[in-house]
Biopython code that builds the backbone (N, CA, C, O; Angstrom):
import numpy as np
from Bio.PDB.StructureBuilder import StructureBuilder

atoms = [
    (1, "MET", "N", (12.951, -114.739, 154.542)),
    (1, "MET", "CA", (12.499, -114.316, 155.403)),
    (1, "MET", "C", (11.468, -113.223, 155.210)),
    (1, "MET", "O", (11.443, -112.851, 154.037)),
    (2, "HIS", "N", (10.505, -112.516, 156.093)),
    (2, "HIS", "CA", (9.316, -111.719, 155.987)),
    (2, "HIS", "C", (9.161, -110.777, 156.697)),
    (2, "HIS", "O", (9.408, -111.025, 157.877)),
    (3, "SER", "N", (8.793, -109.593, 156.445)),
    (3, "SER", "CA", (8.552, -108.538, 157.690)),
    (3, "SER", "C", (7.349, -109.345, 158.279)),
    (3, "SER", "O", (7.227, -110.445, 157.739)),
    (4, "VAL", "N", (6.486, -109.088, 159.194)),
    (4, "VAL", "CA", (5.555, -109.354, 160.175)),
    (4, "VAL", "C", (5.494, -107.573, 161.104)),
    (4, "VAL", "O", (6.383, -107.066, 161.789)),
    (5, "ALA", "N", (4.557, -107.194, 160.873)),
    (5, "ALA", "CA", (4.309, -106.025, 161.663)),
    (5, "ALA", "C", (3.469, -105.959, 163.057)),
    (5, "ALA", "O", (2.261, -106.193, 163.019)),
    (6, "LYS", "N", (3.997, -105.698, 164.070)),
    (6, "LYS", "CA", (3.029, -106.133, 165.718)),
    (6, "LYS", "C", (3.143, -104.968, 166.437)),
    (6, "LYS", "O", (3.950, -104.781, 167.347)),
    (7, "GLY", "N", (2.150, -104.012, 165.932)),
    (7, "GLY", "CA", (2.155, -103.018, 166.702)),
    (7, "GLY", "C", (3.038, -101.696, 166.089)),
    (7, "GLY", "O", (2.669, -101.247, 165.003)),
    (8, "LYS", "N", (3.925, -101.218, 166.614)),
    (8, "LYS", "CA", (4.668, -100.510, 166.027)),
    (8, "LYS", "C", (5.763, -101.100, 165.239)),
    (8, "LYS", "O", (5.658, -100.993, 164.017)),
    (9, "PRO", "N", (6.689, -101.641, 165.667)),
    (9, "PRO", "CA", (8.084, -102.369, 165.811)),
    (9, "PRO", "C", (7.575, -103.076, 164.473)),
    (9, "PRO", "O", (6.358, -103.256, 164.446)),
    (10, "ALA", "N", (8.358, -103.548, 163.258)),
    (10, "ALA", "CA", (8.349, -104.902, 162.280)),
    (10, "ALA", "C", (9.092, -105.704, 162.564)),
    (10, "ALA", "O", (10.228, -105.247, 162.432)),
    (11, "PHE", "N", (9.099, -106.722, 162.908)),
    (11, "PHE", "CA", (9.750, -108.070, 162.990)),
    (11, "PHE", "C", (9.720, -109.371, 162.075)),
    (11, "PHE", "O", (8.917, -110.302, 162.007)),
    (12, "PHE", "N", (11.142, -109.025, 161.259)),
    (12, "PHE", "CA", (11.590, -110.640, 160.253)),
    (12, "PHE", "C", (12.051, -111.497, 161.107)),
    (12, "PHE", "O", (12.745, -111.296, 162.104)),
    (13, "GLY", "N", (11.411, -112.997, 160.440)),
    (13, "GLY", "CA", (11.586, -113.574, 161.143)),
    (13, "GLY", "C", (11.540, -115.071, 160.153)),
    (13, "GLY", "O", (11.798, -115.174, 158.954)),
    (14, "MET", "N", (11.174, -116.005, 161.001)),
    (14, "MET", "CA", (10.577, -117.630, 160.517)),
    (14, "MET", "C", (10.173, -117.712, 161.381)),
    (14, "MET", "O", (10.218, -117.054, 162.420)),
    (15, "ARG", "N", (9.295, -119.290, 160.804)),
    (15, "ARG", "CA", (8.172, -119.590, 161.994)),
    (15, "ARG", "C", (8.654, -121.743, 161.858)),
    (15, "ARG", "O", (9.094, -122.181, 160.794)),
    (16, "CYS", "N", (8.474, -122.531, 162.892)),
    (16, "CYS", "CA", (8.979, -123.900, 162.704)),
    (16, "CYS", "C", (7.941, -124.648, 163.472)),
    (16, "CYS", "O", (8.080, -125.283, 164.517)),
    (17, "PRO", "N", (6.836, -124.441, 162.723)),
    (17, "PRO", "CA", (6.154, -125.587, 162.801)),
    (17, "PRO", "C", (6.508, -126.882, 163.358)),
    (17, "PRO", "O", (7.669, -126.970, 162.957)),
    (18, "ILE", "N", (6.353, -127.614, 163.809)),
    (18, "ILE", "CA", (6.239, -129.116, 164.548)),
    (18, "ILE", "C", (5.369, -130.097, 164.749)),
    (18, "ILE", "O", (4.328, -129.876, 165.368)),
    (19, "GLY", "N", (5.706, -131.459, 164.197)),
    (19, "GLY", "CA", (5.162, -132.195, 164.509)),
    (19, "GLY", "C", (5.645, -133.397, 166.272)),
    (19, "GLY", "O", (6.721, -133.260, 166.855)),
    (20, "VAL", "N", (4.762, -134.220, 166.638)),
    (20, "VAL", "CA", (5.225, -134.227, 167.686)),
    (20, "VAL", "C", (4.444, -135.712, 168.446)),
    (20, "VAL", "O", (3.300, -135.742, 168.899)),
    (21, "GLU", "N", (4.834, -136.167, 168.434)),
    (21, "GLU", "CA", (4.290, -137.821, 169.285)),
    (21, "GLU", "C", (3.478, -137.558, 170.325)),
    (21, "GLU", "O", (4.248, -137.316, 171.254)),
    (22, "ALA", "N", (2.614, -137.485, 170.625)),
    (22, "ALA", "CA", (1.797, -137.603, 171.788)),
    (22, "ALA", "C", (2.068, -138.470, 173.037)),
    (22, "ALA", "O", (1.758, -138.140, 174.181)),
    (23, "ILE", "N", (2.540, -139.351, 172.765)),
    (23, "ILE", "CA", (3.073, -140.602, 173.949)),
    (23, "ILE", "C", (4.576, -139.583, 174.698)),
    (23, "ILE", "O", (4.835, -138.975, 175.737)),
    (24, "SER", "N", (5.196, -139.899, 173.454)),
    (24, "SER", "CA", (6.214, -139.851, 173.983)),
    (24, "SER", "C", (6.659, -138.482, 174.204)),
    (24, "SER", "O", (6.953, -138.177, 175.360)),
    (25, "GLY", "N", (6.778, -137.429, 173.099)),
    (25, "GLY", "CA", (6.799, -136.089, 172.915)),
    (25, "GLY", "C", (7.932, -135.942, 172.309)),
    (25, "GLY", "O", (8.697, -135.114, 172.805)),
    (26, "LEU", "N", (8.295, -136.545, 171.305)),
    (26, "LEU", "CA", (9.123, -136.775, 170.593)),
    (26, "LEU", "C", (9.030, -135.618, 169.469)),
    (26, "LEU", "O", (7.882, -135.174, 169.439)),
    (27, "VAL", "N", (9.651, -135.165, 168.791)),
    (27, "VAL", "CA", (9.666, -134.315, 167.403)),
    (27, "VAL", "C", (9.991, -135.114, 166.515)),
    (27, "VAL", "O", (11.154, -135.486, 166.361)),
    (28, "HIS", "N", (8.723, -135.612, 165.587)),
    (28, "HIS", "CA", (9.347, -136.420, 164.365)),
    (28, "HIS", "C", (9.375, -135.487, 163.012)),
    (28, "HIS", "O", (10.149, -135.845, 162.125)),
    (29, "SER", "N", (8.444, -134.118, 162.767)),
    (29, "SER", "CA", (8.949, -133.321, 161.725)),
    (29, "SER", "C", (9.457, -131.900, 162.418)),
    (29, "SER", "O", (9.860, -131.546, 163.526)),
    (30, "VAL", "N", (9.238, -131.369, 161.287)),
    (30, "VAL", "CA", (9.903, -129.947, 161.521)),
    (30, "VAL", "C", (9.854, -128.872, 160.173)),
    (30, "VAL", "O", (10.896, -128.650, 159.557)),
    (31, "ALA", "N", (8.815, -128.353, 159.847)),
    (31, "ALA", "CA", (8.642, -127.401, 158.817)),
    (31, "ALA", "C", (9.109, -125.690, 158.663)),
    (31, "ALA", "O", (8.583, -124.751, 159.260)),
    (32, "SER", "N", (9.865, -125.649, 158.011)),
    (32, "SER", "CA", (10.061, -124.009, 158.252)),
    (32, "SER", "C", (9.704, -123.215, 157.196)),
    (32, "SER", "O", (9.724, -123.533, 156.007)),
    (33, "THR", "N", (9.323, -122.002, 157.754)),
    (33, "THR", "CA", (8.479, -121.079, 156.874)),
    (33, "THR", "C", (8.583, -119.452, 157.371)),
    (33, "THR", "O", (9.036, -118.985, 158.416)),
    (34, "ALA", "N", (8.116, -118.940, 156.462)),
    (34, "ALA", "CA", (8.156, -117.419, 156.354)),
    (34, "ALA", "C", (7.092, -116.994, 157.779)),
    (34, "ALA", "O", (6.022, -117.597, 157.870)),
    (35, "ALA", "N", (7.305, -116.390, 158.392)),
    (35, "ALA", "CA", (7.011, -115.743, 159.560)),
    (35, "ALA", "C", (5.387, -115.498, 159.134)),
    (35, "ALA", "O", (4.514, -115.508, 160.001)),
    (36, "ASN", "N", (5.127, -115.311, 157.922)),
    (36, "ASN", "CA", (3.608, -114.645, 157.535)),
    (36, "ASN", "C", (3.114, -115.840, 157.164)),
    (36, "ASN", "O", (1.917, -115.912, 157.441)),
    (37, "ALA", "N", (3.626, -116.994, 156.553)),
    (37, "ALA", "CA", (2.885, -117.960, 156.748)),
    (37, "ALA", "C", (1.853, -119.156, 157.580)),
    (37, "ALA", "O", (2.425, -119.951, 158.325)),
    (38, "HIS", "N", (0.372, -119.242, 157.425)),
    (38, "HIS", "CA", (0.348, -120.050, 158.341)),
    (38, "HIS", "C", (0.225, -121.564, 158.532)),
    (38, "HIS", "O", (0.128, -122.429, 157.662)),
    (39, "GLU", "N", (0.249, -121.680, 159.746)),
    (39, "GLU", "CA", (0.650, -123.212, 159.724)),
    (39, "GLU", "C", (0.217, -124.496, 159.284)),
    (39, "GLU", "O", (0.782, -125.585, 159.181)),
    (40, "LEU", "N", (-1.439, -123.898, 158.951)),
    (40, "LEU", "CA", (-1.919, -125.364, 158.396)),
    (40, "LEU", "C", (-1.771, -125.248, 157.118)),
    (40, "LEU", "O", (-2.606, -125.840, 156.434)),
    (41, "ASN", "N", (-0.597, -124.399, 156.348)),
    (41, "ASN", "CA", (-0.481, -124.501, 155.168)),
    (41, "ASN", "C", (0.892, -125.836, 154.696)),
    (41, "ASN", "O", (1.200, -126.277, 153.589)),
    (42, "THR", "N", (1.478, -126.169, 156.179)),
    (42, "THR", "CA", (2.282, -127.250, 156.172)),
    (42, "THR", "C", (1.703, -128.566, 156.985)),
    (42, "THR", "O", (2.259, -129.660, 156.891)),
    (43, "ALA", "N", (0.714, -128.382, 157.666)),
    (43, "ALA", "CA", (0.239, -129.613, 158.273)),
    (43, "ALA", "C", (0.057, -131.115, 157.776)),
    (43, "ALA", "O", (-0.099, -132.101, 158.497)),
    (44, "ALA", "N", (0.104, -131.079, 156.597)),
    (44, "ALA", "CA", (-0.465, -132.923, 156.044)),
    (44, "ALA", "C", (0.988, -132.711, 155.816)),
    (44, "ALA", "O", (1.473, -133.798, 155.503)),
    (45, "ASP", "N", (1.942, -131.724, 155.840)),
    (45, "ASP", "CA", (3.889, -132.358, 155.166)),
    (45, "ASP", "C", (4.009, -132.607, 156.858)),
    (45, "ASP", "O", (4.972, -133.257, 157.264)),
    (46, "ARG", "N", (3.622, -132.401, 157.234)),
    (46, "ARG", "CA", (4.226, -132.776, 158.834)),
    (46, "ARG", "C", (3.587, -133.786, 159.605)),
    (46, "ARG", "O", (3.820, -133.783, 160.814)),
    (47, "LEU", "N", (2.616, -134.885, 159.007)),
    (47, "LEU", "CA", (2.160, -135.835, 159.724)),
    (47, "LEU", "C", (2.336, -137.264, 159.011)),
    (47, "LEU", "O", (2.193, -137.399, 157.796)),
    (48, "HIS", "N", (2.575, -138.047, 159.657)),
    (48, "HIS", "CA", (3.439, -139.089, 159.375)),
    (48, "HIS", "C", (2.134, -140.646, 158.712)),
    (48, "HIS", "O", (2.548, -141.703, 158.237)),
    (49, "GLY", "N", (1.001, -140.373, 158.854)),
    (49, "GLY", "CA", (0.097, -141.221, 158.426)),
    (49, "GLY", "C", (-0.194, -141.957, 159.305)),
    (49, "GLY", "O", (-1.343, -142.368, 159.142)),
    (50, "ASP", "N", (0.401, -142.447, 160.413)),
    (50, "ASP", "CA", (-0.215, -143.322, 161.569)),
    (50, "ASP", "C", (-1.341, -142.939, 162.902)),
    (50, "ASP", "O", (-1.642, -143.671, 163.844)),
    (51, "GLU", "N", (-1.658, -142.019, 162.705)),
    (51, "GLU", "CA", (-1.839, -140.830, 163.776)),
    (51, "GLU", "C", (-3.076, -140.823, 163.888)),
    (51, "GLU", "O", (-3.817, -140.584, 162.935)),
    (52, "ARG", "N", (-3.564, -141.135, 165.298)),
    (52, "ARG", "CA", (-5.320, -141.382, 165.751)),
    (52, "ARG", "C", (-5.674, -139.764, 166.037)),
    (52, "ARG", "O", (-6.765, -139.427, 165.578)),
    (53, "PHE", "N", (-5.039, -138.884, 166.614)),
    (53, "PHE", "CA", (-5.646, -137.593, 166.995)),
    (53, "PHE", "C", (-4.594, -136.508, 166.962)),
    (53, "PHE", "O", (-3.395, -136.641, 167.206)),
    (54, "ILE", "N", (-5.097, -135.665, 166.697)),
    (54, "ILE", "CA", (-4.347, -134.321, 165.719)),
    (54, "ILE", "C", (-4.769, -133.306, 166.886)),
    (54, "ILE", "O", (-5.941, -132.933, 166.829)),
    (55, "TYR", "N", (-4.008, -132.817, 167.912)),
    (55, "TYR", "CA", (-4.078, -131.724, 168.465)),
    (55, "TYR", "C", (-3.698, -130.405, 167.762)),
    (55, "TYR", "O", (-2.890, -130.363, 166.834)),
    (56, "GLY", "N", (-4.356, -129.301, 168.284)),
    (56, "GLY", "CA", (-4.404, -127.812, 167.832)),
    (56, "GLY", "C", (-4.204, -126.895, 168.276)),
    (56, "GLY", "O", (-5.425, -126.807, 168.146)),
    (57, "ASP", "N", (-3.745, -125.577, 168.938)),
    (57, "ASP", "CA", (-4.458, -124.544, 169.145)),
    (57, "ASP", "C", (-5.517, -124.150, 168.240)),
    (57, "ASP", "O", (-5.822, -124.803, 167.242)),
    (58, "ALA", "N", (-6.289, -122.655, 168.741)),
    (58, "ALA", "CA", (-6.721, -122.368, 167.876)),
    (58, "ALA", "C", (-6.928, -121.523, 166.810)),
    (58, "ALA", "O", (-7.876, -120.857, 166.394)),
    (59, "GLY", "N", (-5.558, -121.767, 166.414)),
    (59, "GLY", "CA", (-5.515, -121.080, 165.153)),
    (59, "GLY", "C", (-5.436, -122.610, 164.011)),
    (59, "GLY", "O", (-5.101, -122.654, 162.827)),
    (60, "GLY", "N", (-5.793, -123.496, 164.743)),
    (60, "GLY", "CA", (-6.290, -125.011, 163.504)),
    (60, "GLY", "C", (-7.908, -124.933, 163.273)),
    (60, "GLY", "O", (-8.410, -125.410, 162.256)),
    (61, "ILE", "N", (-8.411, -124.522, 163.929)),
    (61, "ILE", "CA", (-9.786, -124.332, 164.326)),
    (61, "ILE", "C", (-10.368, -124.921, 162.603)),
    (61, "ILE", "O", (-11.254, -125.769, 162.496)),
    (62, "GLY", "N", (-9.606, -124.220, 161.277)),
    (62, "GLY", "CA", (-10.421, -124.928, 160.230)),
    (62, "GLY", "C", (-9.495, -125.748, 159.178)),
    (62, "GLY", "O", (-9.100, -125.707, 158.013)),
    (63, "ILE", "N", (-9.438, -126.289, 160.014)),
    (63, "ILE", "CA", (-8.066, -127.568, 159.201)),
    (63, "ILE", "C", (-9.292, -128.554, 159.079)),
    (63, "ILE", "O", (-8.880, -129.168, 158.094)),
    (64, "VAL", "N", (-10.087, -128.944, 159.271)),
    (64, "VAL", "CA", (-11.316, -129.829, 159.135)),
    (64, "VAL", "C", (-11.481, -129.385, 157.736)),
    (64, "VAL", "O", (-11.417, -130.377, 157.009)),
    (65, "LYS", "N", (-11.688, -128.174, 156.983)),
    (65, "LYS", "CA", (-12.252, -127.863, 155.533)),
    (65, "LYS", "C", (-10.938, -128.061, 154.922)),
    (65, "LYS", "O", (-11.113, -128.115, 153.705)),
    (66, "ARG", "N", (-9.810, -128.183, 155.191)),
    (66, "ARG", "CA", (-8.939, -128.431, 153.697)),
    (66, "ARG", "C", (-8.796, -129.834, 152.857)),
    (66, "ARG", "O", (-8.970, -130.902, 153.442)),
    (67, "ASP", "N", (-8.526, -129.795, 151.686)),
    (67, "ASP", "CA", (-8.607, -130.941, 150.970)),
    (67, "ASP", "C", (-7.922, -131.350, 151.209)),
    (67, "ASP", "O", (-7.958, -132.274, 150.396)),
    (68, "ASP", "N", (-7.013, -131.531, 151.830)),
    (68, "ASP", "CA", (-5.656, -132.106, 152.632)),
    (68, "ASP", "C", (-6.410, -133.380, 153.459)),
    (68, "ASP", "O", (-5.988, -134.536, 153.419)),
    (69, "PHE", "N", (-7.704, -132.909, 154.276)),
    (69, "PHE", "CA", (-7.863, -133.452, 155.309)),
    (69, "PHE", "C", (-9.141, -133.949, 155.303)),
    (69, "PHE", "O", (-9.789, -134.316, 156.283)),
    (70, "GLN", "N", (-9.594, -133.942, 153.732)),
    (70, "GLN", "CA", (-11.365, -134.271, 153.702)),
    (70, "GLN", "C", (-11.605, -135.718, 154.016)),
    (70, "GLN", "O", (-12.391, -135.827, 154.958)),
    (71, "ASN", "N", (-11.095, -137.115, 153.433)),
    (71, "ASN", "CA", (-10.773, -138.473, 153.835)),
    (71, "ASN", "C", (-9.994, -138.213, 155.124)),
    (71, "ASN", "O", (-9.829, -139.417, 155.319)),
    (72, "CYS", "N", (-9.575, -137.833, 155.832)),
    (72, "CYS", "CA", (-8.489, -138.626, 157.125)),
    (72, "CYS", "C", (-9.399, -138.870, 158.419)),
    (72, "CYS", "O", (-9.905, -138.046, 159.181)),
    (73, "GLN", "N", (-9.439, -140.079, 158.422)),
    (73, "GLN", "CA", (-10.024, -140.607, 159.264)),
    (73, "GLN", "C", (-9.447, -140.122, 161.053)),
    (73, "GLN", "O", (-10.070, -140.688, 161.951)),
    (74, "THR", "N", (-8.658, -139.429, 161.355)),
    (74, "THR", "CA", (-7.721, -139.320, 162.520)),
    (74, "THR", "C", (-8.867, -138.632, 163.043)),
    (74, "THR", "O", (-9.823, -138.536, 162.274)),
    (75, "GLU", "N", (-9.013, -137.941, 164.633)),
    (75, "GLU", "CA", (-9.857, -137.337, 165.427)),
    (75, "GLU", "C", (-9.139, -135.832, 165.636)),
    (75, "GLU", "O", (-7.964, -135.848, 166.003)),
    (76, "PHE", "N", (-9.533, -135.044, 165.504)),
    (76, "PHE", "CA", (-8.780, -133.887, 165.829)),
    (76, "PHE", "C", (-9.659, -133.340, 167.169)),
    (76, "PHE", "O", (-10.813, -133.624, 167.492)),
    (77, "ARG", "N", (-8.746, -132.510, 167.780)),
    (77, "ARG", "CA", (-8.728, -132.260, 168.915)),
    (77, "ARG", "C", (-8.367, -131.101, 168.574)),
    (77, "ARG", "O", (-7.219, -131.055, 168.132)),
    (78, "ILE", "N", (-9.184, -129.687, 168.633)),
    (78, "ILE", "CA", (-8.510, -128.850, 168.349)),
    (78, "ILE", "C", (-9.102, -127.461, 169.549)),
    (78, "ILE", "O", (-10.302, -127.310, 169.777)),
    (79, "ALA", "N", (-8.166, -126.694, 170.102)),
    (79, "ALA", "CA", (-8.709, -125.719, 171.065)),
    (79, "ALA", "C", (-9.539, -124.762, 170.536)),
    (79, "ALA", "O", (-9.445, -124.749, 169.309)),
    (80, "VAL", "N", (-10.390, -123.878, 171.012)),
    (80, "VAL", "CA", (-11.548, -123.071, 170.775)),
    (80, "VAL", "C", (-10.944, -122.097, 171.211)),
    (80, "VAL", "O", (-9.933, -122.132, 171.913)),
    (81, "LYS", "N", (-11.734, -120.788, 170.681)),
    (81, "LYS", "CA", (-11.015, -119.349, 170.612)),
    (81, "LYS", "C", (-11.578, -118.789, 172.046)),
    (81, "LYS", "O", (-12.664, -119.052, 172.560)),
    (82, "THR", "N", (-10.638, -118.027, 172.498)),
    (82, "THR", "CA", (-11.109, -117.161, 173.705)),
    (82, "THR", "C", (-11.745, -116.328, 173.547)),
    (82, "THR", "O", (-11.717, -116.123, 172.334)),
    (83, "LEU", "N", (-12.653, -115.317, 174.221)),
    (83, "LEU", "CA", (-13.777, -114.538, 173.406)),
    (83, "LEU", "C", (-12.913, -113.314, 174.648)),
    (83, "LEU", "O", (-12.801, -113.516, 175.857)),
    (84, "ALA", "N", (-12.476, -112.251, 173.986)),
    (84, "ALA", "CA", (-11.799, -110.970, 174.334)),
    (84, "ALA", "C", (-12.113, -110.507, 175.357)),
    (84, "ALA", "O", (-13.261, -110.835, 175.657)),
    (85, "ASN", "N", (-11.472, -109.664, 176.312)),
    (85, "ASN", "CA", (-12.136, -109.219, 177.732)),
    (85, "ASN", "C", (-12.551, -107.930, 176.468)),
    (85, "ASN", "O", (-12.054, -107.421, 175.463)),
    (86, "THR", "N", (-13.992, -107.833, 177.450)),
    (86, "THR", "CA", (-14.581, -106.090, 177.003)),
    (86, "THR", "C", (-14.619, -105.512, 178.698)),
    (86, "THR", "O", (-14.962, -104.356, 178.949)),
]
sb = StructureBuilder()
sb.init_structure("model")
sb.init_model(0)
sb.init_chain("A")
sb.init_seg("    ")
for serial, (resi, resn, name, xyz) in enumerate(atoms, 1):
    if name == "N":
        sb.init_residue(resn, " ", resi, " ")
    sb.init_atom(name, np.array(xyz, "f"), 0.0, 1.0, " ", f" {name:<3s}", serial, name[0])
structure = sb.get_structure()
């Protein structure tokens, strides 16, 4: 495990990014990582190869630039980052 500081207290923990079937909602893969590891580091391991679409939150914006996805024929649908309230 690894510590992650958010504000004053430090949190120790792990993260479990998952791969889910879009239609059925069933989980087909789980990867357990340290809390400080980015979920894109395990993204290629969580795919089964028959995906037509890959959905993700704003943390996955750079996924198309990664070597594992350079020749991927899958369509990426990644959320955009929101602007902070000023």
